[in-house]
C-alpha positions, 0 to 999 in steps of 0.5 A: 332188062333187054331180052333180045340175047342171042346164045347157044350150048352144047355139051358132049361126054369125052371119050375117058369118062363112062358119064358126061360130069360137066352140065350148062344153062342157056337162058337168055330169055333170064340173061343167064348163062353158066357152065359147070364140070363136076370134079373128075375122078370124084364121087357124083360129080355129075350130081353136083355139076346139075345141082350147080346149073339147078340153083341157077336157072330159076334166078329171078328176071327181075332187079338191077344186075347187082341184085341178079348178081347176088342172088346168084352167088347166094345160091352157088353158097347154099349149093356150096353147103348142101353139096358139103352135107352130101359128102359129110353124110357119105361113108361109102368110100375115101373118096366122096369129096361131091364137087364142081366147078362153075362159071355164070355170066349174067347180062343187062343192057350194056353192063356184064358180070361173071363170077365164077370158082374153078377152071372153067372159063368166060371169054371175050371176043371184042375188036378182033382180041380174044381175052380171058376174063376169068382167072383159073383157080387151080395149083397151075394158076398159083405155081405161076404167080407164086413162085413165077413159073413159066407155063412150062414149068408149071404143068411140069408139076404132077398135080397142076391140074388140081383145083384150089376153089370149088363149090363143093369143096370146101366149108369155105366157098370163095367166088370171084367176080368180075364187071365190065360194059358191053360193047356192040359186036361182043360175043362171050365165050364160057367153057369147061377145060375139055374144050379150051385145052384142046385148042390154042388161044388163036384157035378158039378166036378164029371160031368166035369171030364170025356167024350166029351162036349155034354156028360158032358152037357147032365149029368149036366142037368141030375143031376139038373132036378132030383131036382125041376129046378124052375130057367132057367138053362144054360150050355157051356162046352169047352175044349180046 
């Protein structure tokens, strides 16, 4: 496996949070990167996101991309069961759900795979165009897809940001997976909703258009922090 990926990551607590419930993995030596966002307002969201990231951090370098993706999915399924068991044991409060989103990127020479659950996103910057590779698992997305509502109409729903999938949210976890061939000049961005909700599609594209991964990450954070950054924000930038 090619091990010369360039990458950088950063996370920061938002003004509305007592603690940062985001976590990220920047592991170029293993060809694996991830962002996890603990379910806001729920119990131990920061613990849930750390469990998700820890489960992916020790993935083996050996094996094909397909084998590594399968191993990542199995680990996330195990974390889902672990979080479900922790929730079942807790009776301290009415709100005892422990859950987290996840978006993970795995690379090998010429190939990429993205695995996710929830609304943390994976973007691809290719040939001066920005593509959103992941599809949000949220009520907002469902309202738009099933009821053919406009973005503005769907956003008006009081529960628009509610997640329809997450690690730990249900006994059965459905992970979504996307694979593609990489091209020279590709740049991947993994991020939590605290980052992409503060920036437009055009602003994200401009930030990804040039520079090292570390420079891109710092540019993204500088742009977001000029706005009222209420939520935690996390970004991981990868250049194959």
